[in-house]
C-alpha positions as CSV (number, residue, x, y, z in Angstrom):
1,M,-2.3,-17.0,-22.4
2,A,-4.5,-20.0,-23.8
3,G,-4.4,-22.5,-21.2
4,A,-2.7,-20.7,-18.7
5,V,-2.9,-21.9,-15.0
6,G,-3.7,-19.4,-12.5
7,A,-4.6,-15.4,-12.8
8,L,-2.5,-12.9,-14.6
9,A,-2.2,-9.8,-12.8
10,S,-0.3,-6.4,-13.6
11,K,1.9,-4.9,-10.9
12,C,2.7,-0.8,-12.0
13,T,5.4,1.7,-9.4
14,K,5.0,4.8,-10.6
15,T,7.5,7.3,-10.8
16,P,8.4,10.7,-12.0
17,F,10.3,8.5,-15.5
18,N,7.2,6.4,-16.1
19,M,3.9,8.4,-15.2
20,E,2.9,8.0,-19.3
21,V,3.1,4.5,-19.8
22,V,1.4,3.4,-16.6
23,P,-2.1,3.5,-18.4
24,E,-0.6,1.9,-21.3
25,T,0.6,-1.1,-19.1
26,V,-3.0,-1.2,-17.7
27,R,-4.4,-1.6,-21.3
28,L,-2.1,-4.0,-22.3
29,A,-3.0,-6.4,-19.1
30,V,-6.8,-6.0,-19.8
31,E,-5.3,-6.4,-23.7
32,M,-4.1,-9.8,-22.1
33,G,-7.1,-11.0,-20.3
34,A,-5.4,-9.9,-16.7
35,S,-8.2,-10.4,-14.0
36,G,-6.7,-6.6,-12.4
37,A,-3.7,-4.5,-11.7
38,S,-2.0,-2.6,-8.9
39,I,-0.8,0.8,-8.9
40,S,2.2,1.8,-7.1
41,R,4.4,5.0,-5.8
42,V,8.0,4.4,-4.8
43,Y,8.7,2.3,-1.5
44,P,11.0,4.1,0.7
45,M,13.4,0.5,1.6
46,G,16.6,-0.3,-0.3
47,R,18.4,1.0,-2.4
48,A,15.7,3.4,-3.3
49,L,16.1,5.6,0.0
50,R,18.8,7.2,-1.6
51,W,17.0,8.4,-4.5
52,L,13.5,9.0,-3.2
53,K,13.2,12.7,-3.7
54,Q,13.5,12.0,-7.4
55,L,11.3,9.0,-7.5
56,T,9.0,9.9,-5.9
57,V,5.8,11.5,-8.0
58,R,3.5,14.0,-6.2
59,W,-0.2,13.5,-5.0
60,E,-1.5,15.4,-7.6
61,D,0.2,13.8,-10.2
62,F,-0.1,10.2,-9.4
63,M,-4.0,10.6,-8.8
64,S,-4.3,12.2,-12.2
65,T,-2.7,8.7,-13.6
66,V,-5.0,6.5,-11.5
67,R,-8.4,8.7,-12.4
68,R,-7.6,7.9,-15.8
69,V,-7.0,3.9,-15.4
70,Y,-10.3,4.2,-13.4
71,Q,-12.2,5.9,-16.5
72,E,-11.0,3.8,-19.1
73,A,-10.3,0.3,-17.5
74,P,-13.3,-2.0,-18.0
75,A,-15.9,-2.3,-14.9
76,E,-14.8,-6.1,-14.4
77,F,-11.0,-5.1,-14.2
78,I,-9.6,-5.1,-10.7
79,V,-7.5,-2.1,-10.1
80,N,-6.4,-1.6,-6.4
81,V,-4.4,1.2,-5.6
82,E,-1.4,0.4,-3.0
83,C,-3.2,-1.9,-1.6
84,I,-6.8,0.0,-1.8
85,P,-9.4,-1.0,-4.0
86,L,-9.2,2.0,-6.7
87,R,-13.2,3.0,-6.1
88,H,-12.6,3.5,-2.8
89,Y,-10.8,6.8,-4.0
90,F,-13.7,8.1,-6.1
91,D,-16.7,6.8,-5.2
92,D,-18.1,8.5,-1.3
93,E,-20.9,6.0,-0.8
94,Y,-19.0,3.1,-1.8
95,R,-16.2,4.3,1.2
96,R,-18.5,5.3,4.1
97,Q,-20.2,1.9,3.3
98,L,-17.0,-0.2,3.9
99,E,-15.7,1.7,6.4
100,R,-18.7,1.3,8.4
101,E,-18.9,-2.5,7.6
102,R,-15.1,-2.7,8.8
103,Q,-16.3,-0.6,12.2
104,D,-18.6,-2.8,13.4
105,Q,-17.5,-6.2,12.4
106,K,-13.4,-5.2,13.0
107,N,-13.3,-7.2,9.7
108,L,-9.6,-5.9,8.0
109,S,-11.1,-8.9,5.3
110,W,-8.5,-7.7,2.8
111,N,-9.0,-3.5,2.1
112,G,-6.8,-1.2,3.3
113,C,-2.9,-2.3,3.7
114,F,-2.2,-6.3,3.2
115,A,1.0,-5.9,5.6
116,G,0.5,-9.1,8.1
117,V,-3.3,-9.6,7.7
118,L,-3.4,-10.8,4.4
119,T,0.2,-11.1,3.5
120,A,3.9,-12.7,4.7
121,H,6.8,-12.7,2.8
122,I,9.8,-15.3,3.3
123,E,13.3,-14.0,2.6
124,A,15.9,-16.7,1.4
125,D,17.3,-16.4,4.8
126,G,14.2,-17.5,6.7
127,S,13.2,-14.0,8.1
128,V,9.7,-13.6,7.9
129,L,8.2,-10.2,6.7
130,P,4.8,-8.8,6.7
131,C,4.9,-7.8,3.2
132,A,7.7,-7.1,0.7
133,F,8.3,-3.5,1.1
134,F,8.3,-3.8,5.5
135,A,11.5,-3.9,6.3
136,L,11.6,-5.5,9.7
137,P,10.8,-9.2,11.0
138,A,8.0,-10.9,12.7
139,G,10.1,-13.9,13.0
140,N,12.2,-16.7,11.7
141,V,11.3,-20.1,9.8
142,H,14.3,-21.5,10.6
143,T,13.7,-20.9,14.8
144,R,9.7,-21.1,14.8
145,R,6.9,-22.6,12.9
146,F,5.3,-20.1,10.2
147,R,2.2,-20.6,12.0
148,E,3.4,-19.7,15.1
149,I,5.1,-16.5,13.8
150,W,1.7,-15.6,12.0
151,T,-0.7,-16.3,14.7
152,G,1.5,-15.1,17.9
153,A,4.3,-12.7,16.6
154,R,3.5,-9.3,18.8
155,L,4.3,-7.2,15.3
156,M,1.6,-9.1,13.4
157,Q,-1.0,-8.6,15.7
158,D,0.4,-4.9,16.1
159,L,-0.7,-4.6,12.3
160,R,-4.6,-6.3,12.7
161,R,-5.1,-3.7,15.3
162,R,-6.3,-0.6,13.5
163,D,-7.3,0.9,16.9
164,H,-3.2,1.3,17.4
165,L,-2.6,3.5,15.1
166,K,-0.9,7.2,15.2
167,G,-0.7,10.6,14.1
168,A,-3.5,11.1,11.1
169,C,-3.8,7.2,10.5
170,G,-5.1,6.5,13.6
171,T,-7.9,10.0,13.7
172,C,-8.8,8.9,10.1
173,E,-12.5,8.1,9.5
174,Y,-11.6,5.7,7.1
175,K,-8.7,3.8,9.3
176,Y,-10.6,0.2,9.1
177,A,-11.0,0.3,5.5
178,C,-7.2,2.1,4.7
179,G,-5.0,2.0,7.7
180,G,-2.4,3.6,5.7
181,C,0.8,2.3,4.1
182,R,2.8,0.3,7.1
183,G,5.7,-0.1,5.5
184,R,6.0,3.5,4.6
185,A,5.6,4.8,7.8
186,L,8.4,2.5,9.2
187,G,10.5,3.5,6.6
188,L,10.0,7.5,6.9
189,F,9.4,7.3,10.9
190,G,10.8,3.7,12.1
191,D,7.4,3.6,13.9
192,Y,4.9,0.7,11.8
193,L,2.2,2.4,13.8
194,A,2.9,6.0,12.7
195,E,0.7,7.7,10.6
196,D,0.8,7.1,6.2
197,P,3.9,10.0,5.5
198,L,2.4,10.0,1.6
199,C,-1.3,10.6,2.2
200,P,-2.7,13.7,1.4
201,K,-4.0,13.5,5.6
202,S,-0.9,13.7,6.9
203,A,0.4,16.2,8.9
204,F,3.6,15.4,7.7
205,A,2.7,15.2,4.6
206,F,0.9,19.1,4.4
207,R,3.6,19.9,6.5
208,S,6.3,19.9,3.3
209,R,3.6,21.2,1.2
210,N,5.2,19.2,-1.6
211,I,4.9,15.9,-1.0
212,Q,7.8,15.0,-4.1
213,T,9.8,16.6,-0.9
214,S,8.9,15.3,1.9
215,Y,11.2,12.4,2.0
216,A,13.8,14.8,1.7
217,T,12.7,17.1,4.1
218,Y,12.6,14.2,7.0
219,R,15.9,12.8,6.2
220,E,17.5,16.4,6.0
221,S,15.2,17.3,9.8
């Protein structure tokens, strides 16, 4: 990688079929000189909707892998779990401090869900999505300037107001530091402000008892 321009990072999507190789992928990223890695579960969009039950990892198994990565990764290596800094899951004081800062300043910074806050995704047809895993466009660059969509679209503005969140995410003590995945809320509930259905604090996830079957439970109800 000598002479390479820009930063190298790794992205892993964990399923029941690749759980064992995720730590190996992160180790390879470290060896290659990457600055960080991101670990996520399958998002409910596109063709994945047909196979969500088979592709979704139980929370306990997911966090087992995350914990292993946390213990093995060098201190300077940045690891995010679905847009959340890995440290957020294991350092209670860090999490409380982060939440206090966000709550006092209402400054979302880069912590928590990126959609419409730090990222936007432009499709080939010009549609502007808040992120690549959020299947609802905020506008189209063929009919409106990107700057206008970014600053003025109602969808973008909603995503930046964590006090508008509903359900478990709306009452969560960490809503400013986290906020849940808005793409999953949209994909499962049709409401991007609803609670994150795969967060263990979600009543929806608890109701189905096994997060691995929660997608199917919702789709069949």
